[in-house]
C-alpha positions as CSV (number, residue, x, y, z in Angstrom):
1,M,179.5,-58.7,97.6
2,A,181.3,-58.9,100.6
3,S,183.5,-56.2,100.5
4,R,179.7,-54.0,100.1
5,W,179.0,-55.4,103.2
6,I,182.1,-55.0,105.1
7,C,181.8,-51.6,103.5
8,A,178.4,-51.0,104.6
9,T,179.0,-52.3,108.2
10,I,182.4,-49.9,108.8
11,G,180.5,-47.3,107.5
12,H,177.5,-47.8,109.9
13,S,180.0,-48.4,112.8
14,F,181.4,-45.0,111.8
15,V,178.5,-43.3,111.9
16,N,177.0,-44.5,115.1
17,L,180.6,-44.0,117.1
18,L,180.2,-40.1,114.9
19,D,176.6,-39.6,116.9
20,R,177.5,-40.9,120.3
21,Y,181.0,-38.7,120.1
22,I,178.6,-35.8,119.0
23,F,175.9,-36.7,121.7
24,K,178.0,-37.0,124.7
25,S,180.1,-33.8,123.9
26,V,177.1,-31.8,123.5
27,L,175.3,-33.3,126.1
28,A,178.5,-32.7,128.9
29,T,178.7,-28.9,127.6
30,C,174.7,-28.5,128.0
31,T,174.6,-30.0,131.4
32,A,177.4,-27.7,132.5
33,A,175.9,-24.2,131.2
34,V,172.7,-25.5,132.9
35,A,174.4,-25.6,136.1
36,V,176.3,-22.5,135.8
37,F,173.0,-20.2,134.9
38,A,170.9,-22.7,137.8
39,F,173.8,-21.4,139.8
40,V,173.4,-17.5,138.9
41,L,169.4,-17.7,139.6
42,I,169.5,-19.8,142.6
43,V,172.1,-17.0,144.3
44,G,169.6,-14.3,142.8
45,N,166.7,-15.7,144.8
46,V,168.5,-16.7,147.6
47,I,169.6,-13.0,148.0
48,K,166.4,-11.9,147.4
49,D,164.1,-14.2,149.3
50,L,166.5,-16.0,152.0
51,L,169.5,-14.4,152.7
52,N,167.9,-11.5,155.0
53,Y,165.9,-13.8,157.2
54,F,169.2,-16.1,157.7
55,L,171.6,-13.4,158.8
56,T,168.9,-11.9,161.3
57,G,168.4,-16.1,162.7
58,Q,164.7,-16.0,161.3
59,I,165.4,-18.9,159.9
60,D,168.6,-21.9,160.9
61,A,171.3,-23.2,158.7
62,V,169.5,-26.4,157.5
63,T,166.8,-24.9,156.6
64,F,167.8,-22.4,154.6
65,T,169.6,-25.2,152.9
66,R,166.9,-27.0,152.1
67,L,164.7,-23.9,150.9
68,S,167.9,-23.0,148.5
69,L,167.8,-26.7,146.9
70,M,164.0,-26.5,146.7
71,L,164.4,-23.8,144.2
72,V,166.4,-25.8,141.8
73,P,163.4,-27.1,139.9
74,F,162.3,-23.6,139.3
75,V,165.2,-22.0,138.4
76,V,166.0,-25.1,136.0
77,S,162.8,-24.2,134.2
78,F,164.4,-21.1,133.4
79,A,167.9,-22.4,133.0
80,L,167.6,-25.5,130.8
81,P,166.7,-23.5,127.4
82,M,169.4,-21.0,128.1
83,G,172.0,-23.8,128.9
84,V,171.0,-26.2,125.8
85,L,171.6,-23.1,123.5
86,T,175.0,-22.5,124.9
87,G,176.0,-26.2,125.0
88,V,175.5,-26.8,121.2
89,L,177.0,-23.2,120.2
90,L,179.7,-23.7,122.0
91,T,180.1,-27.8,120.7
92,L,179.2,-27.1,117.6
93,G,181.2,-23.8,117.4
94,R,184.3,-25.9,118.1
95,L,183.8,-29.0,115.7
96,S,183.5,-25.9,113.3
97,A,186.7,-24.4,114.1
98,D,188.6,-27.4,114.2
99,S,187.3,-28.2,110.8
100,E,185.6,-31.4,112.1
101,I,182.3,-30.2,110.0
102,T,183.9,-29.9,107.2
103,A,185.7,-33.6,107.6
104,M,181.9,-35.3,107.8
105,R,180.4,-33.2,105.7
106,A,183.2,-34.3,103.1
107,A,182.4,-38.1,104.2
108,G,179.2,-37.6,103.0
109,L,177.1,-36.7,105.7
110,S,174.7,-33.7,105.4
111,L,174.3,-31.3,108.2
112,R,171.1,-32.0,108.9
113,R,172.5,-35.9,109.6
114,V,175.5,-34.4,111.7
115,A,172.5,-32.6,113.6
116,R,170.8,-35.4,114.6
117,P,172.0,-36.7,117.8
118,V,171.8,-32.7,118.5
119,I,168.1,-32.5,117.6
120,L,167.5,-35.9,120.0
121,L,168.8,-34.7,122.8
122,G,167.0,-31.5,122.2
123,L,164.3,-33.7,122.5
124,L,165.0,-35.3,125.5
125,G,165.9,-32.1,127.1
126,G,161.8,-30.4,126.0
127,F,160.1,-33.9,127.8
128,L,162.3,-33.1,130.9
129,A,161.3,-29.6,130.6
130,L,157.8,-30.8,130.4
131,Y,158.0,-32.6,133.4
132,I,160.0,-30.3,135.4
133,N,157.3,-27.3,134.6
134,F,153.9,-29.1,134.9
135,E,155.1,-31.6,137.9
136,A,158.4,-30.8,140.0
137,M,158.5,-27.1,139.7
138,P,154.8,-26.4,141.0
139,A,155.3,-29.3,143.5
140,A,158.5,-27.6,145.0
141,R,157.7,-24.2,145.0
142,M,154.5,-25.1,147.1
143,Q,156.6,-26.8,149.4
144,Y,159.5,-24.1,149.1
145,N,156.8,-21.5,150.2
146,R,154.9,-24.0,152.9
147,E,158.2,-24.3,154.6
148,R,159.9,-21.1,154.5
149,A,156.0,-19.6,156.2
150,E,156.2,-22.1,158.7
151,A,160.1,-21.5,159.5
152,L,159.1,-17.5,160.0
153,R,156.3,-18.5,161.9
154,A,158.2,-20.8,164.2
155,K,160.2,-17.0,165.1
156,P,157.6,-14.9,164.8
157,L,159.8,-12.2,167.3
158,S,162.3,-12.3,164.8
159,L,160.1,-10.3,162.1
160,I,161.6,-7.4,164.1
161,V,164.8,-6.6,162.9
162,P,167.2,-3.6,164.5
163,R,168.3,-0.8,161.9
164,T,166.0,-2.6,158.9
165,F,162.9,-0.6,157.0
166,I,160.4,-3.6,157.7
167,R,158.0,-3.7,155.1
168,D,156.3,-7.3,155.8
169,F,153.1,-6.0,157.3
170,P,150.5,-5.0,155.0
171,G,149.6,-1.4,155.2
172,V,152.5,-0.6,158.1
173,T,156.1,0.4,157.6
174,V,158.2,-0.1,160.9
175,Y,162.1,0.9,162.0
176,V,163.3,0.1,165.1
177,S,167.0,1.3,166.4
178,E,168.0,-1.6,168.9
179,K,166.1,-4.8,169.9
180,L,167.1,-6.7,173.6
181,S,165.5,-9.9,174.9
182,N,163.8,-10.5,177.9
183,Q,161.5,-12.9,179.8
184,Q,158.3,-10.6,178.6
185,G,159.5,-10.1,175.1
186,D,161.6,-8.0,173.3
187,V,162.4,-4.7,174.4
188,L,162.5,-2.5,171.3
189,K,164.2,1.1,171.3
190,D,163.5,4.2,169.2
191,I,160.8,2.7,167.5
192,W,159.3,4.8,164.1
193,L,156.3,3.3,162.6
194,W,153.9,4.7,159.5
195,E,150.6,3.5,158.7
196,L,149.6,3.6,155.2
197,D,147.0,3.7,152.8
198,A,145.7,1.5,150.2
199,K,148.1,3.8,147.9
200,G,150.8,3.2,150.2
201,R,150.6,7.2,151.4
202,V,151.4,7.8,155.1
203,I,148.3,8.2,157.0
204,R,149.5,8.3,160.7
205,F,153.1,8.8,161.8
206,A,154.1,7.3,165.4
207,R,157.6,7.6,166.9
208,A,158.4,6.4,170.6
209,D,161.5,6.0,172.7
210,S,161.1,2.4,173.4
211,G,158.3,0.0,173.5
212,R,157.7,-3.8,173.6
213,V,156.7,-6.4,171.5
214,S,155.3,-9.8,172.2
215,Y,153.3,-13.0,169.9
216,D,149.3,-13.6,170.2
217,E,149.8,-17.2,170.1
218,E,145.9,-17.5,169.7
219,N,144.9,-14.4,167.0
220,N,148.5,-15.6,165.2
221,A,149.4,-11.8,165.5
222,L,152.4,-9.5,167.0
223,V,151.5,-7.0,169.2
224,L,153.3,-3.6,169.8
225,T,153.4,-1.7,172.8
226,L,154.6,1.7,171.9
227,L,156.0,4.2,175.7
228,S,156.6,7.5,175.6
229,G,156.3,9.1,172.0
230,R,154.5,11.1,169.9
231,V,151.5,10.8,167.0
232,E,150.8,12.6,163.9
233,K,147.9,12.0,162.0
234,R,147.2,13.1,158.1
235,D,144.1,13.8,156.9
236,E,142.6,10.2,155.1
237,Q,141.6,11.8,152.1
238,A,144.1,13.8,151.1
239,P,147.3,12.9,153.1
240,E,149.8,14.2,150.4
241,N,147.9,17.8,151.2
242,F,150.4,19.3,153.6
243,A,148.4,22.3,153.5
244,T,145.9,20.7,155.7
245,P,146.8,20.9,159.7
246,T,148.3,17.8,160.8
247,L,146.9,17.0,163.9
248,V,149.8,16.0,166.5
249,G,149.9,14.8,169.9
250,S,151.9,12.7,172.3
251,F,151.9,9.9,174.7
252,E,152.8,7.7,177.6
253,K,151.6,4.1,176.8
254,W,150.2,3.3,173.4
255,E,148.7,-0.4,173.4
256,A,148.1,-2.8,171.1
257,V,149.3,-2.1,168.1
258,R,148.4,-5.4,166.2
259,F,150.1,-6.8,163.3
260,P,148.3,-10.1,161.8
261,L,150.0,-12.6,160.8
262,D,147.8,-14.6,158.7
263,R,148.0,-12.8,155.5
264,M,152.0,-12.9,155.6
265,F,152.0,-16.7,155.9
266,R,148.8,-17.4,153.3
267,D,151.0,-19.3,150.9
268,S,151.0,-22.0,153.6
269,G,147.8,-22.7,153.5
270,V,145.2,-24.8,150.6
271,R,145.1,-21.7,148.8
272,T,148.0,-21.9,145.9
273,K,148.8,-19.7,142.8
274,L,148.1,-20.8,139.3
275,D,152.3,-20.7,138.9
276,W,152.3,-23.6,142.0
277,M,149.7,-25.3,140.6
278,P,150.6,-29.0,138.7
279,L,149.1,-29.5,134.9
280,Q,146.4,-32.2,136.6
281,A,145.1,-29.3,139.5
282,L,145.4,-26.6,136.7
283,L,142.9,-28.7,134.2
284,T,140.6,-30.0,137.4
285,E,140.2,-25.9,138.1
286,R,139.7,-25.3,134.8
287,N,136.8,-28.0,134.0
288,G,135.3,-26.6,137.3
289,L,135.2,-23.1,135.6
290,T,133.4,-24.4,132.6
291,R,130.3,-24.7,134.1
292,P,128.4,-21.7,134.3
293,V,126.8,-21.3,137.4
294,A,123.0,-20.9,137.9
295,G,122.0,-17.2,138.7
296,E,125.2,-16.3,137.7
297,T,126.0,-12.0,137.1
298,T,127.6,-10.7,134.4
299,A,130.6,-9.8,136.5
300,Q,131.1,-13.1,138.0
301,G,130.4,-14.4,134.9
302,D,133.7,-12.3,133.5
303,E,135.7,-13.0,136.6
304,R,135.3,-16.6,135.5
305,R,136.3,-16.6,132.2
306,S,139.3,-14.2,133.0
307,K,140.4,-16.9,135.8
308,I,139.8,-19.5,132.6
309,D,141.7,-17.2,130.3
310,K,144.5,-16.5,133.2
311,I,144.7,-21.1,133.5
312,D,144.9,-21.6,129.4
313,F,147.7,-18.5,129.5
314,A,150.1,-20.6,132.6
315,V,149.4,-23.6,130.7
316,S,150.7,-22.2,127.4
317,D,153.8,-20.8,129.1
318,R,154.7,-23.5,130.8
319,T,154.2,-25.5,127.5
320,N,156.1,-22.8,125.5
321,M,159.5,-23.1,127.6
322,A,159.9,-26.5,126.9
323,L,159.2,-25.8,123.4
324,A,162.2,-23.8,123.6
325,V,164.4,-26.1,125.1
326,F,164.1,-28.3,121.5
327,T,163.7,-24.4,118.8
328,F,167.3,-23.6,120.8
329,A,168.5,-27.2,120.0
330,L,167.5,-27.1,116.9
331,I,168.4,-23.5,115.5
332,G,171.7,-24.0,117.6
333,V,173.7,-26.1,115.0
334,P,173.7,-24.0,111.8
335,L,174.3,-20.9,114.2
336,G,177.3,-22.8,115.5
337,V,178.3,-24.0,112.5
338,K,178.2,-20.6,110.7
339,V,179.7,-18.3,113.7
340,S,183.0,-21.1,114.0
341,R,184.6,-19.7,116.9
342,R,186.3,-21.4,119.5
343,E,186.0,-18.6,121.8
344,T,183.4,-19.5,124.9
345,S,182.8,-16.0,125.2
346,A,181.6,-14.9,121.2
347,N,179.6,-17.9,121.5
348,L,178.5,-17.2,124.8
349,G,177.3,-13.7,123.9
350,L,175.4,-15.0,121.1
351,A,173.6,-17.6,123.5
352,L,172.9,-14.7,125.6
353,G,171.3,-12.5,123.3
354,L,169.0,-14.8,121.5
355,A,167.7,-16.2,125.2
356,L,167.3,-12.5,126.3
357,G,165.2,-11.5,123.2
358,Y,163.7,-14.5,123.6
359,Y,162.6,-14.0,127.3
360,F,161.8,-10.1,126.4
361,F,159.1,-11.3,124.3
362,T,157.6,-13.7,126.3
363,T,157.8,-11.1,129.0
364,A,156.2,-8.6,126.8
365,V,153.1,-11.2,125.9
366,S,152.4,-11.6,129.6
367,W,151.4,-8.1,129.9
368,L,148.4,-8.8,127.5
369,D,147.3,-11.2,130.3
370,H,144.4,-8.3,130.6
371,H,143.5,-8.2,127.1
372,P,142.1,-11.9,126.1
373,E,140.8,-10.7,122.8
374,Y,144.6,-10.7,121.6
375,R,145.1,-14.3,122.4
376,P,148.4,-14.3,124.7
377,E,148.1,-17.7,125.2
378,L,148.9,-18.5,121.1
379,L,151.1,-15.1,121.2
380,L,153.4,-17.1,123.3
381,F,154.1,-19.7,120.9
382,A,155.1,-16.8,118.1
383,P,159.3,-16.6,119.1
384,N,159.5,-20.4,119.1
385,L,157.6,-20.3,115.5
386,I,160.2,-17.7,114.5
387,L,163.2,-19.5,115.5
388,F,161.8,-23.0,114.0
389,G,161.7,-20.6,110.5
390,L,164.8,-19.1,111.0
391,A,166.9,-22.6,111.3
392,V,164.8,-24.3,108.3
393,I,166.1,-21.4,106.2
394,L,170.1,-21.4,107.7
395,Y,169.8,-25.2,107.8
396,S,168.8,-24.9,103.8
397,R,171.3,-22.2,103.0
398,L,174.4,-24.1,104.9
399,E,173.7,-27.1,103.3
400,K,174.1,-25.2,99.7
401,R,177.4,-24.2,100.8
């Protein structure tokens, strides 16, 4: 009797030790993989959104660093599923290649029992992803857009960048060869200005030898004065019909070309996008839309229901991304054991292929947001269900080996 108790105690201690070993190994690899993917995504977002402003002096180094750090929750929401899958594949592939999985199964442990610490890690990662997707990421995203807009608003004249096609102003594209600063404002040399219609077609073009730009603080607008130039005006109904004569004129001084900045800095206001709203704000918004308004027209009702569908899709999308963390951890175990490779490149390639296929499907479903009859908010969960079913099949087959 005593010998049985001793054997049971030793066996229990061995299993607990094995669980901690697998859990720590997978956790360390997953953390490293998430950090790598997050770094790559941060670099891409920084280059796209911030680097140009930093190089042109529109934001200083401290603001640049703080804004870059605010992107972390946003990129982690995408990096977490990929990182977990990569970490599980790398760790289980190494254990299988070293015959450690074979030794565990020879000791009487089933594959499901070996996978228990990985599944636990997947559950914890899923709950972490829920918090990031519904709370941390929206809060950081709102703060990021608010601070970036405020930083740019503090130096509005720096929006005019020499030797760059400036498309920040709605309906206008500007190009300046040189900019010099003085007490009256910034002096510009060789100015090109294209005025565009709603379809992005040029309806008026002006080129001036020089000019000045100043900031109208009261109306929150840049004021551009053009000096010594020429202007071409095209037919607004058919600007691309070059058979129509183009009106050409010259001027010595063209005053008060105004670029309102309110639209550019709208993200700093109270209006926010659905992607930046936390869960409670989304639910409050949805509850307010579910109540019909007295005297509502058919068009207004359709618009209200469209907003409800968009909120449902946003909630499903974030929930689905969190669920992907658990699903990827679940399917990573049989795939890692089956592949049985120590090579990082092979496991990393498998993880990237699976993750890219998953993201492609969810992106394709997002294109159906204007077709609520297809229920895109439910179709989003199809990849997770497919991967879950595939994981069950792989577990069953490996157990029979």
